[in-house]
N, C-alpha and C positions, 0 to 999 in steps of 0.2 A: 224692935226698928226692923230689924233684917227682914223679918217674916212681912213687916209691913212694906218694905222697898218691895219685896216680891210681889206683893199682890198688887202693888201698883203698877210695876212694870207689866203685869200679865192683863190686868184692867186695860191699859194704853193699847195693847195690839188685840185686845178682843174685839170682834164685830159686834158680838152683844154682851152685855152684862144685865143678870136676872137678880132683882131682889125680891124677895118673898119676905112674909111675916106670918105669924100665928095667930090666927084670927082672936082666939080668945083670950089674949095675951095684949093687952095695949102697949106695954114697954117694948114690945118687937116693933111696932109701927112707930112708935117714938124714936126708935134708935134708928129707925131707917132715915127718917125727916134730920133727925140732928146729928147723926155720923156721916151715914153713908152717902146720901145724898149732895152733902157739902162735899164729901171726900171725894166723890166722882166729877163732882164740878171742878176742883181742883186740877186735875188732871187733864182737862181740855185746853 
């Protein structure tokens, strides 16, 4: 949780957040849509 709070704080002040995934591993794209995109939307 401590690191998660730090990541959230850094994302809030960032001008840009770049999300990437590994093209040959579908689970990395799934993780973007199921975890990272909702997480970033909560910060708005």
